[in-house]
N, C-alpha and C positions, 0 to 999 in steps of 0.2 A: 395108206397115207404116205405122202412123200415129204421129204425135207429138202430145203435148198439153202445154199449159201451164195451170196453175191457180193461183189465189191465193184467200185467204180473209180474212174480216173477222169479228170477234166470237167467236173461239173462247176468249177469256180468261174466267176465272171471273166470274160475275155478269152476263155479257152477256145482253141481252134477246133478241137474235137472232144467228144465225150464217148467213153467206152465203158460198158457194163458187162461183166463176165461172171459166171458162176457155175455151180454144179447142182444137180438135183438127183435124188435117188431115195430108195427105201431106208428106213432107220437102221436096219441090220447092216446094210452096206456102209452107211456112215460110221457105224461103230468099228467095223473092220478097217476102214481107211484111216479113221482117227487113231487107232492103236499103232498102225504102221507109221503114220505121219509123226506122231509124238515120239516114237522110238528114233526116227531119223533126225528129228529136231533136237533131241537131248535137252529138253527144257527151255529151249529158245522160242521166242515168238517170231513168226514169219513176217518180215518186212523186206520186200524185194530190194529196195534201195540200199539196205544194209547188207544184203547177201548176193548182190549181182555178180560178185567175183568168186563166189563159192560154187564153182562149176560142178564138182562132184555131188554136192548136196542138192543142187538144183536138178541135176539129172536123176538122182534118187527119188526126189519128190515128184518129178514129172512121171517117172516110171510107176510110182504108186498110183497116181491118178489115171494114167493110161491103162493100167491093168485092172482098174476097178470097174464096177458096173454103174458108176455114176455117169450121168449124161452132162456134157458141157453145154452151157447156154450162153450166148453172147449177143450183143447188139452194139451199134455205135451210130453216131450222127455227127454232122458238122456243127460246130459251135458249142456254147455252154448250155447248161440245162435251162436257165431262165429264158434264153432266146428261143430255144427249141420248144418249150412248153407254151410260149406265147405265140408261136408261129402256127399253131393248129387251131381247131375250132374252140369257141369260148368255153366249152365244158372241160377241156383238157386239164387245166390246173386243179379242178375238183376231182376229176376221174383219176388223174395221175399226180398225187401230191408229192411224189418223189420219183426220181429216175428208176428206182427199183420196181415200182408198180408198172412202169411202161414195159419192162421185160416180161 
């Protein structure tokens, strides 16, 4: 069994681009990464817009991910989610009810 975590940016109406990124891997690797991540975060919740100037912390978190056995997954497309989902075949809105299913 694999576990995955994804996040998105740009699905709101009028967005010029939509990006979806995440990681996937076995549960034991997620446990290992989670312990290191939580230690680095010291009880804080990660929100990049609040931490974009915390260079040392961001470098530490990036190193945790880079040294892990989690695989990075990403995709992107031009425009917002509603425009993109309606630009494909008629079955797309049912098959992909959210941008996460598209990944």
